[in-house]
N, C-alpha and C positions, 0 to 999 in steps of 0.2 A: 648454615649449621642446623637451625631450628626447623626450616623446611624439611630438610633431610630426616631429622628425627621424626618429624611428624608423618612423613611419608612411610618410613620404616615401620612405625607403630601402626599406622593405617593398614599397611600391608599384612602384618603379623596378625591383627585382628581379623582381616577379611579371610586370611587362610586358615585361622582357628574356627572361625564361623563356618566356612564352607567346605572344609576338608571332611572327608569320610573316613570313619575309622576302619582299619583293615580287618577286625574281628567281627563284622556283622554276619549274624546269622539269622535265618527266619525260624519262625516259631512252629510249633507242631501244626500239621495240616489238619483242619477242622472239617469233620464230615457234615453232612447235611443234617443228620439227626442231632449232633452236638449244637449246630447253630439254631435248630427248632427248639431245643431243650431251654437254651439261653433266652430266645426270643419269647417263649412261653412264661419264663420267669419275669421278663419285663412287663410282659402283659398283666400278669397277676398283680405285680407292683402297682402298675398304672390303676388298675381296678380299686387296689386297696386306697391309693391317693384319692381317687375319685370319690370312694364312699366317704373317706374323711372330710374332704372338701364341702360335699354336699351336706353332712351333718353339722359341719361347722357354720353352714349358712352363706358360703361363698359362692354358690351355684344355684342358678334357678332349676326348679324340678324339670322343665322341658330339656334344658341342655343336659342336665345329669342323665336323664331317661335316653337321650340321643347317644350320648358318649358311652354309657354303660352298653347299650345295645351293640354298638360298634365294636368295643373291646371284647365283648362275650362272642360276638361272630368271628373275630380274629382268633379268639382263644380255641374255639371250636373248630376252626379251619387247621390251626396249628396241631390240636391234638390229634385230629382225624389222619393229617400227615405223618405225625410221629408214629401213630398205630400201623399206618401202611407200611411205613419204612421198617418198623421193627418186626412185622409179620412176614415182610418179604425176605428179610435176612435170618430170621429164627429158624434154625434146622428142625425137622419134625422131633418130637419127643423131648425137646428142651423146654423146661418150664422156668418163666423168669418171673420176678416180683415186680412191684411197681416202678422200681428204680432201674429196672433193665437187668438186674443181677440174676445170674443163674441161681435156682434154688436147688 
């Protein structure tokens, strides 16, 4: 009786863990520009953290300068690609602000 009860509990636990709910839906499709904006924010946050850690004395200056240069290059590449994508999509005569909203 006990082995049967253990087997039922084990089967129920496995079924619960590995069953897929029927109502799964995928999220909205992400555009390349949206991905790049998220990545830009992450790089900016990394730069802020890097500056904080350097000022707190946790990083030597050589490491700080190397990492800062790398992050700044990545940010510049991201900004250039965002600009290229937005200029390719933007119709003539439409003016947009810094956030990409029509003015």
